[in-house]
C-alpha positions in Angstrom: -44.3 -57.5 -82.1 -41.0 -58.5 -82.6 -38.9 -59.0 -79.6 -35.0 -57.9 -79.8 -33.1 -60.0 -77.2 -29.9 -58.2 -75.6 -27.5 -61.0 -77.3 -28.4 -60.1 -80.6 -26.5 -57.8 -83.0 -29.8 -55.5 -83.4 -30.0 -54.8 -79.6 -25.9 -54.2 -79.3 -26.6 -51.6 -82.5 -29.5 -49.8 -80.9 -28.3 -49.7 -77.0 -24.7 -47.9 -78.4 -26.0 -44.3 -79.3 -28.0 -44.4 -75.8 -24.5 -44.8 -73.9 -22.7 -42.3 -75.8 -25.4 -39.8 -75.3 -25.3 -40.3 -71.7 -21.5 -40.2 -71.5 -21.8 -36.6 -73.3 -24.6 -35.6 -71.1 -22.2 -36.2 -68.0 -19.0 -34.5 -69.5 -21.1 -31.3 -70.3 -22.7 -31.3 -67.0 -19.2 -31.3 -65.3 -17.8 -28.9 -67.4 -20.6 -26.6 -66.5 -19.9 -27.0 -62.7 -16.3 -26.4 -63.1 -16.8 -23.1 -64.8 -19.4 -22.0 -62.3 -16.6 -22.9 -59.7 -14.2 -20.9 -61.7 -16.6 -18.0 -62.0 -17.4 -18.0 -58.4 -13.8 -17.8 -57.4 -13.1 -15.1 -59.8 -15.6 -13.0 -58.6 -14.6 -13.7 -54.9 -11.3 -12.5 -55.8 -12.6 -9.3 -57.2 -14.1 -8.5 -53.8 -12.1 -6.2 -51.7 -12.7 -4.6 -48.1 -12.9 -1.0 -48.1 -12.8 0.8 -44.8 -12.6 4.7 -44.0 -10.8 5.2 -41.0 -9.2 8.1 -39.1 -5.3 7.9 -39.4 -2.5 10.2 -38.2 1.1 10.4 -39.3 3.6 9.8 -36.4 6.9 11.2 -35.4 9.4 9.5 -32.9 10.8 11.8 -30.0 12.9 11.2 -26.6 10.4 8.9 -24.3 11.6 7.6 -20.9 11.2 3.8 -20.5 9.9 2.3 -17.2 10.7 -0.8 -15.3 8.0 -2.4 -13.3 8.3 -5.0 -10.7 6.5 -6.2 -7.5 6.0 -4.9 -4.2 4.6 -5.0 -0.8 3.4 -2.5 1.6 4.3 -2.5 5.1 3.8 -0.1 7.8 6.8 2.3 9.0 8.9 1.2 12.3 6.9 2.1 15.5 3.6 2.8 13.3 2.1 -0.7 13.4 1.8 -1.4 17.3 0.1 -4.0 19.6 -1.1 -2.4 22.5 -0.5 -4.4 25.7 -0.6 -3.2 29.2 2.3 -2.9 31.6 0.7 -5.0 34.5 -1.5 -8.2 34.3 -5.0 -7.2 35.3 -9.0 -7.7 34.4 -10.3 -5.8 32.0 -13.3 -3.9 33.0 -14.0 -1.5 30.1 -12.9 -1.5 26.1 -13.6 1.7 24.2 -12.4 0.8 20.7 -13.6 -1.1 17.6 -11.9 -2.1 14.5 -11.7 0.9 11.8 -11.9 3.3 14.8 -9.6 6.5 14.4 -7.6 6.8 17.7 -4.9 10.0 18.8 -1.7 9.5 20.7 -2.4 8.9 24.4 -6.2 8.3 23.6 -7.7 5.7 26.0 -7.9 2.1 24.6 -9.4 0.3 27.8 -9.2 0.1 31.6 -8.5 -2.6 34.0 -9.9 -3.2 37.2 -8.1 -0.9 40.2 -10.1 -1.7 43.1 -7.3 -3.4 44.8 -4.5 -0.8 44.1 -6.9 2.2 45.2 -7.3 0.2 48.8 -3.7 0.2 48.8 -3.2 4.0 48.2 -5.5 4.7 51.0 -3.3 2.6 53.2 0.0 4.2 52.1 -1.0 7.6 52.4 -1.8 7.5 56.1 1.7 7.6 57.4 2.2 10.6 55.3 -0.3 12.4 57.1 0.8 11.7 60.3 4.5 12.6 59.1 3.0 16.0 58.1 1.0 16.7 61.1 4.9 15.8 63.2 6.2 18.8 61.1 3.8 21.0 62.0 4.1 20.4 65.7 7.7 20.4 65.4 8.2 23.8 63.5 5.7 25.0 66.3 8.3 23.7 69.2 10.9 25.2 67.2 9.3 28.7 67.1 8.5 28.8 70.7 12.6 27.6 71.5 13.6 30.8 69.2 11.3 33.2 71.2 12.5 31.7 74.5 16.0 32.1 73.4 15.5 35.9 72.2 14.0 36.6 75.7 16.5 34.7 77.6 19.4 36.7 75.7 17.8 40.0 76.5 17.3 39.5 80.2 21.0 38.1 80.3 22.3 41.2 79.0 20.3 42.7 81.8 22.1 40.5 84.6 18.6 39.6 85.3 18.8 35.7 84.3 22.1 33.5 84.4 24.3 32.6 81.5 23.5 29.0 82.1 19.7 29.5 81.0 20.7 31.2 78.0 22.9 28.0 76.9 19.8 25.8 77.8 17.9 27.9 75.6 20.2 27.6 72.8 20.1 23.9 73.3 16.5 23.5 73.2 16.4 25.6 69.8 19.2 22.8 68.2 16.8 20.1 69.6 13.8 21.4 67.9 15.3 21.9 64.5 16.6 18.2 64.6 13.0 17.4 65.4 12.0 19.7 62.3 14.5 17.7 60.0 13.7 14.3 61.2 9.8 15.0 60.9 10.4 16.3 57.1 12.5 13.3 56.6 9.6 11.1 57.5 7.3 12.9 55.4 9.5 12.3 52.2 10.0 8.6 53.3 6.1 8.5 53.5 5.7 9.9 50.1 7.9 7.4 48.5 5.8 4.4 49.7 2.6 5.2 47.9 4.5 5.9 44.1 4.7 2.2 43.3 0.9 1.9 44.1 0.2 5.1 42.0 2.3 4.1 39.1 0.6 0.7 38.9 -2.9 2.7 39.3 -1.9 4.8 36.4 -1.2 1.4 34.3 -4.7 0.2 35.0 -5.5 3.0 32.2 -4.0 1.4 28.8 -3.5 4.2 26.0 -2.6 4.0 22.6 1.1 4.9 22.3 0.3 6.1 18.7 -2.0 8.1 16.8 -3.7 5.6 14.0 -6.4 3.1 13.0 -7.4 0.2 15.2 -6.9 -2.7 13.1 -7.8 -5.6 15.4 -9.5 -6.1 18.8 -8.4 -9.2 20.5 -9.7 -9.0 23.9 -13.1 -8.0 25.5 -14.6 -7.2 28.9 -13.8 -9.9 31.5 -10.8 -11.2 29.9 -7.4 -11.2 31.7 -4.3 -9.7 30.2 -0.7 -9.1 31.0 1.9 -7.6 29.1 2.1 -10.2 26.8 -1.2 -10.5 25.9 -2.4 -7.5 23.4 -5.6 -5.6 23.6 -5.8 -4.0 20.2 -3.5 -3.6 17.3 -3.2 -0.2 16.0 -1.6 1.1 12.6 -0.7 4.4 11.1 -0.7 4.5 7.5 -0.2 7.7 6.3 2.8 7.1 5.1 4.1 3.7 4.2 7.1 1.7 3.0 6.9 -0.4 -0.4 9.3 -3.4 -0.1 10.1 -4.3 -3.8 12.3 -6.9 -5.6 13.8 -5.2 -8.8 15.3 -7.7 -11.0 19.2 -7.5 -10.8 19.9 -7.9 -14.5 17.7 -4.8 -15.4 18.6 -1.5 -17.2 17.5 0.4 -14.5 20.3 1.9 -12.0 18.0 3.2 -9.1 19.8 5.5 -6.6 18.4 6.8 -3.1 16.1 9.7 -3.5 14.9 8.8 -7.0 11.2 9.4 -7.5 8.9 6.4 -8.6 5.2 5.7 -9.0 3.4 3.0 -7.3 0.0 1.1 -8.5 -1.9 -1.6 -7.1 -3.9 -4.6 -9.0 -7.1 -3.5 -6.9 -6.9 0.3 -8.5 -4.4 0.3 -11.2 -5.8 3.8 -12.5 -4.6 5.2 -9.2 -0.9 6.5 -9.0 0.9 6.9 -5.8 4.2 9.2 -5.7 7.3 7.5 -3.8 10.9 8.1 -3.3 13.6 5.4 -3.2 15.2 5.1 0.6 17.6 2.3 0.3 18.8 0.0 -2.1 20.5 -3.1 -1.2 23.9 -3.7 -2.5 23.2 -7.9 -2.4 21.5 -9.7 -5.0 19.5 -12.3 -3.6 20.6 -15.9 -5.5 17.4 -17.5 -5.0 15.4 -15.1 -7.0 18.0 -12.7 -8.7 16.5 -9.7 -7.4 17.6 -6.8 -5.7 15.7 -5.4 -2.6 14.9 -1.8 -2.9 12.5 0.1 -0.3 10.6 3.4 -1.1 8.9 6.0 1.2 5.2 6.2 -0.2 2.4 8.8 0.9 -0.9 7.2 1.7 -3.1 10.4 2.5 -6.6 8.7 1.4 -5.3 5.3 3.2 -6.1 3.2 0.2 -3.0 1.2 0.7 -3.2 -1.3 3.4 -0.3 -3.4 5.5 0.8 -6.5 3.4 -1.1 -5.4 0.2 0.7 -6.4 -3.2 1.8 -3.1 -5.0 3.5 -2.7 -8.4 6.7 -0.6 -8.5 7.5 1.7 -12.0 10.9 3.6 -12.0 12.3 5.4 -14.8 15.3 4.1 -17.1 17.1 5.5 -20.0 15.2 7.3 -22.4 14.9 5.8 -26.1 12.9 7.4 -28.8 9.3 6.4 -29.5 6.2 7.4 -31.4 3.3 8.6 -29.3 0.3 7.2 -30.4 -3.6 7.2 -29.2 -4.1 4.3 -27.2 -7.3 3.3 -29.2 -5.0 2.8 -32.0 -3.7 -0.6 -30.2 -5.5 -3.6 -31.5 -4.8 -6.9 -29.4 -3.2 -10.0 -31.0 -5.6 -12.5 -32.1 -3.3 -15.2 -30.7 -2.0 -13.7 -27.6 -4.3 -10.7 -26.4 -0.9 -9.3 -24.6 0.5 -8.8 -28.0 0.0 -5.4 -29.7 -0.9 -4.5 -33.1 -1.3 -1.2 -35.3 -2.5 -0.6 -38.8 -0.1 1.1 -41.0 -1.2 2.5 -44.3 1.1 1.0 -47.1 0.2 2.0 -50.7 -3.4 2.5 -49.9 -3.8 -0.6 -47.8 -3.7 -1.2 -44.2 -0.9 -3.4 -43.0 -1.2 -4.9 -39.3 2.1 -4.3 -37.9 3.2 -5.7 -34.6 4.6 -3.0 -32.2 6.3 -2.8 -28.6 4.7 -0.2 -26.2 5.3 1.2 -23.0 2.7 2.3 -20.2 -0.1 4.6 -21.4 -0.3 8.0 -19.9 -3.2 10.5 -20.3 -4.8 8.2 -23.3 -1.1 8.6 -25.3 1.2 5.2 -25.7 4.6 5.2 -26.3 5.8 2.7 -29.0 9.3 2.0 -29.1 9.6 -0.6 -31.8 7.5 -1.2 -35.0 6.9 2.1 -36.2 9.0 4.8 -38.0 9.0 8.6 -38.4 6.3 9.6 -40.9 4.3 6.1 -40.6 0.9 6.7 -41.0 -1.5 4.7 -38.7 -5.2 4.4 -37.7 -6.0 5.9 -34.9 -9.4 3.7 -33.7 -11.9 1.8 -35.0 -9.6 -0.5 -36.5 -10.5 -3.8 -34.2 -11.5 -6.5 -36.7 -10.5 -5.0 -40.1 -8.8 -7.5 -42.4 -5.0 -7.1 -42.9 -5.0 -5.7 -46.4 -7.9 -3.7 -46.4 -8.3 -0.5 -48.5 -8.4 2.8 -46.9 -10.9 5.1 -48.2 -10.0 8.9 -47.3 -12.7 9.9 -45.4 -10.7 11.8 -43.1 -7.3 12.7 -44.5 -4.2 11.8 -42.2 -3.0 14.7 -39.8 
């Protein structure tokens, strides 16, 4: 057996073809991979998205723009009242609870009246005595008048002397004076219990307005006075919306102009309102103008102190009305709005500026033109540039 050493010429002669063969195989493998990748890329380029979605051609028309800004619900003057007594006293009964509806004049609470009742009885005794004195004085006057009549008749027949007639007349005058004095004492006696009667009436604390009990502050046994409210009553059938409109806005609100009001809690419910006051002064702290609106609150959904959103109309602008379902939120900012517009048979994702939706329709003020064809629904997640298959013709 012959052994070929690695340093020998024979070894180098034998190994050279092997190395060349290996290099050829490596180059062939690399070319094969490159061609495979190229074929895959070409195949991928040929993959296109086809969609079949409903579309609609739009046309622009004058649409009223609306400006929205924050507001707060407040009660009308004298429609939010803390119920306090007119006198100090101890509460013996409270007849209302929070949430209860009350009418004007309805009893809210009772104060201890025992001492005042006793005082009233003491002050009425002199009045009874004075009334009895009036009765007695009138009886005496009646007798004096009869005596005068009889004396005058007898004097006419020369039966009695003239002095008897004069005496009878003097007695009549005296009795009349006694009647007047007794009646004066009755009037004076009637005045005495009036103060007690008034205070006795004040032990019954009533609601000054019709409304709903918002809070109850005191209970049976508590002491109260004109500075301590027993309950708080509010009437929110009609409320004021106190709002702050940006001073640099294009709107020019006027007293009497209508507006709409919504809340964060129930954004789908709109309340009709009317502007009642527009401040002529700009608040420099936040560059806003104070506006007050009168708003009906028949179902009582608006609460005192609740945050609200006011919307008033500005100058009308041309806009395209599209279904609300045509809008697609932005991928980076969901507050942005997009629609798919058909361009050359493909869908082009287009950014638009919209107004407030109403009855399922949204006005588009920027981004669309007359005659543009837009996808009306089902476009969320469709890639930009997808091919539209005419499954449903444009309307």
